[in-house]
C-alpha positions in Angstrom: -20.1 12.2 -131.4 -22.0 9.6 -129.5 -21.5 5.9 -130.3 -24.0 4.0 -132.4 -26.8 2.3 -130.5 -26.3 -1.3 -129.4 -28.6 -4.0 -128.3 -26.0 -5.5 -126.1 -24.7 -2.4 -124.3 -26.1 -1.3 -121.0 -29.3 0.7 -121.1 -29.1 4.5 -120.6 -31.7 7.1 -119.8 -30.0 9.9 -121.5 -28.6 10.8 -124.9 -25.1 12.1 -124.4 -23.7 14.2 -127.3 -20.0 15.0 -127.2 -18.0 17.3 -129.5 -14.4 16.4 -130.4 -13.2 19.1 -128.0 -14.8 17.2 -125.1 -17.8 19.5 -124.5 -20.9 17.3 -123.9 -24.4 17.5 -122.7 -27.4 15.2 -122.2 -31.0 15.0 -123.2 -33.4 12.7 -121.4 -34.6 9.7 -123.6 -38.3 9.0 -123.8 -39.4 5.9 -121.8 -41.5 3.0 -123.3 -44.6 4.1 -121.4 -44.6 7.7 -122.6 -44.0 6.4 -126.2 -46.9 4.0 -125.8 -49.2 6.7 -124.8 -48.1 8.9 -127.7 -48.6 6.0 -130.0 -52.1 5.4 -128.6 -53.0 9.0 -129.5 -51.6 8.6 -133.0 -53.4 5.4 -133.5 -56.7 7.1 -132.7 -55.8 9.7 -135.3 -55.1 7.0 -137.8 -58.5 5.5 -137.3 -60.2 8.9 -137.4 -58.6 9.6 -140.8 -59.4 6.1 -142.1 -63.0 6.5 -140.9 -63.3 9.7 -142.9 -61.8 8.0 -145.9 -64.2 5.1 -145.5 -67.1 7.5 -145.8 -65.6 8.9 -149.0 -65.1 5.4 -150.4 -68.7 4.5 -149.8 -69.4 5.9 -153.3 -67.0 3.2 -154.6 -69.0 0.6 -152.8 -72.1 1.4 -154.8 -70.1 0.5 -157.9 -67.8 -2.2 -156.6 -67.7 -3.4 -153.0 -64.5 -5.2 -153.6 -62.8 -2.0 -154.8 -64.0 -0.2 -151.7 -62.7 -2.9 -149.4 -59.4 -3.1 -151.2 -59.0 0.7 -150.9 -59.7 0.6 -147.2 -57.1 -2.1 -146.7 -54.5 0.0 -148.5 -55.5 3.0 -146.5 -55.0 1.2 -143.2 -51.4 0.5 -144.4 -50.6 3.8 -146.0 -52.2 6.3 -143.6 -50.0 5.6 -140.6 -46.8 5.9 -142.7 -48.0 9.0 -144.5 -49.2 10.6 -141.3 -45.9 9.9 -139.5 -43.7 11.1 -142.3 -45.7 14.3 -142.9 -46.0 15.2 -139.2 -42.5 14.4 -138.2 -41.0 16.3 -141.1 -43.3 19.4 -140.8 -43.3 19.5 -137.0 -39.5 18.6 -136.7 -39.8 15.2 -135.2 -43.2 15.3 -133.6 -46.6 13.8 -134.3 -49.8 14.9 -132.5 -49.2 12.2 -129.9 -45.6 13.2 -129.4 -46.5 16.8 -129.2 -49.0 16.2 -126.5 -46.6 14.0 -124.5 -43.7 16.4 -125.1 -41.6 13.9 -127.1 -39.5 14.5 -130.2 -37.6 12.4 -132.7 -34.1 13.6 -133.3 -30.9 12.5 -134.9 -28.9 10.2 -132.6 -25.8 12.4 -132.9 -27.7 15.7 -132.4 -27.5 16.8 -136.0 -30.5 18.2 -137.9 -33.1 15.6 -138.6 -33.1 14.7 -142.3 -36.1 13.7 -144.4 -34.4 10.4 -145.3 -34.3 9.5 -141.6 -38.0 10.4 -141.1 -38.9 8.3 -144.2 -36.8 5.3 -143.0 -38.2 5.1 -139.5 -41.8 5.4 -140.7 -41.4 2.9 -143.5 -40.0 0.3 -141.1 -43.0 0.8 -138.9 -44.5 -2.0 -141.0 -41.9 -4.3 -139.5 -42.0 -3.0 -136.0 -45.8 -3.6 -135.8 -45.4 -7.3 -136.6 -46.9 -9.7 -135.7 -49.3 -7.3 -134.0 -49.5 -4.5 -131.4 -46.0 -3.4 -132.2 -44.5 -6.6 -130.6 -41.3 -6.5 -132.6 -40.8 -2.8 -132.1 -41.6 -3.0 -128.4 -39.2 -5.9 -127.7 -36.4 -4.2 -129.6 -37.1 -0.9 -127.8 -36.8 -2.6 -124.4 -33.6 -4.3 -125.4 -32.0 -1.3 -127.2 -29.5 0.7 -125.2 -31.3 4.0 -126.1 -34.8 2.7 -126.3 -34.8 2.5 -130.2 -37.2 0.4 -132.2 -36.0 -1.1 -135.5 -37.0 2.0 -137.4 -34.9 4.2 -135.1 -31.9 1.9 -135.3 -32.0 1.9 -139.1 -32.6 5.7 -139.4 -30.1 6.6 -136.7 -32.7 8.4 -134.6 -33.8 8.5 -131.0 -36.9 9.8 -129.2 -36.2 12.3 -126.5 -38.4 13.8 -123.8 -38.6 17.6 -123.9 -38.0 19.1 -120.4 -40.4 21.5 -118.9 -37.7 24.1 -118.0 -38.0 27.5 -119.8 -35.3 28.7 -122.1 -32.5 30.7 -120.4 -32.6 34.5 -120.3 -29.3 35.2 -122.1 -29.5 38.9 -121.1 -29.6 37.8 -117.4 -26.7 35.5 -118.0 -24.6 38.4 -119.4 -24.4 36.7 -122.9 -26.4 39.4 -124.8 -24.6 42.2 -126.7 -26.3 45.6 -126.6 -25.3 45.7 -130.3 -25.5 42.4 -132.2 -24.4 42.9 -135.8 -25.8 39.5 -136.8 -29.3 40.4 -135.8 -29.5 43.4 -138.2 -30.0 41.0 -141.1 -33.5 39.8 -140.1 -33.7 37.1 -142.8 -30.4 35.4 -141.8 -31.3 35.8 -138.1 -34.6 34.0 -138.7 -32.7 31.2 -140.5 -30.4 30.8 -137.5 -33.3 30.3 -135.2 -34.8 27.8 -137.6 -31.8 25.9 -138.8 -29.3 25.7 -135.8 -29.7 22.2 -134.4 -30.7 21.9 -130.7 -27.5 20.0 -130.0 -25.2 22.7 -131.5 -27.2 25.5 -129.8 -27.0 23.8 -126.4 -23.2 23.1 -126.7 -22.6 26.8 -127.7 -24.6 28.0 -124.7 -22.8 25.7 -122.4 -19.4 26.7 -123.8 -20.2 30.4 -123.2 -21.4 29.7 -119.7 -18.2 27.9 -118.8 -15.8 29.9 -120.9 -14.0 31.4 -117.8 -13.3 27.9 -116.6 -11.4 26.9 -119.7 -7.7 27.3 -120.3 -6.8 29.8 -123.0 -5.8 27.2 -125.7 -8.8 24.9 -125.4 -11.1 27.9 -125.1 -9.8 29.3 -128.5 -10.1 25.8 -130.1 -13.6 25.1 -128.9 -15.0 28.5 -130.1 -13.1 28.1 -133.4 -14.9 24.8 -133.9 -18.3 26.1 -132.8 -18.0 29.2 -135.0 -17.1 27.1 -138.0 -20.1 24.9 -137.5 -22.5 27.8 -137.1 -21.0 29.7 -140.1 -21.6 26.6 -142.3 -25.2 26.3 -141.2 -26.1 30.0 -142.0 -23.3 31.9 -143.8 -23.1 35.6 -143.2 -21.4 38.1 -145.6 -17.7 38.5 -145.0 -18.1 42.2 -144.2 -20.4 41.4 -141.3 -18.2 38.8 -139.6 -14.8 40.1 -140.5 -14.2 42.0 -137.3 -15.8 39.3 -135.0 -13.7 36.9 -133.1 -14.9 33.3 -133.0 -16.1 33.6 -129.4 -17.9 36.9 -130.2 -19.5 35.2 -133.3 -20.8 32.3 -131.2 -22.0 34.7 -128.5 -24.0 36.7 -131.1 -25.5 33.6 -132.5 -26.6 32.4 -129.1 -28.1 35.8 -128.4 -30.2 35.4 -131.6 -31.2 31.8 -131.1 -32.4 32.3 -127.5 -33.8 35.8 -127.7 -37.6 36.1 -127.1 -38.5 36.4 -130.8 -37.0 33.0 -131.3 -38.9 31.2 -128.6 -41.5 29.9 -131.0 -38.8 27.8 -132.7 -39.8 24.2 -131.9 -36.3 22.9 -132.2 -35.1 25.1 -129.4 -37.7 23.8 -127.0 -35.6 20.6 -126.7 -32.8 22.5 -125.1 -32.2 22.9 -121.4 -29.6 25.3 -120.2 -26.9 23.4 -118.3 -25.8 24.7 -115.0 -22.7 27.0 -115.1 
């Protein structure tokens, strides 16, 4: 897995994720400018929400102006955090600003983004914004090796830029079985598309594309490790997978994850097929 972020290490433009077997790939990191534009959009959303809340709280002003003012101050503090937590969790690492700018928050090691990480990075937004205009967060982002603000460093997250390339046609690449026993169970197939992390899906695809270049022993070990990870994410009944080799299992999973019915999965839009 990739090393923890460091403020003293040289800056990089890519998040490189490596499995123990030596298979790795890179995702482009979001730059400060694109993150600023995304933040500007989100700030506009904050103020729109607070403005609507202000109109609702007018009724409190008729009774107690102090109560209305206090409520608005609390709203300006709570709304950005609640908005960020809700959007990044429900939209898998994206707010409205990030979605429009094609950015996404993800785990720094390529694993599935956890709710605790989303919570941590948004709660620490209160520190990043100090003393105003995100000065602390901006400085730390510029100094951080992977462009992380304090919230990202504490949560173990990074912000990546989603490439414009379309997902690969696995049928054209010769990776699609005419009969895929895993796809017969529509419920488990849908879970695969939803739950397989982008990093694992990309590594599996890359391993399949380069399988003929691997020596027999490393090839067996790589697909054994990948199959074990995928089986842990979405377990299939033993009778379904008993006759499948590890490589065939990975190949079937890739066929499901990247098939046309799975293109709507937002997590897979972060993946770019590496060159064979």
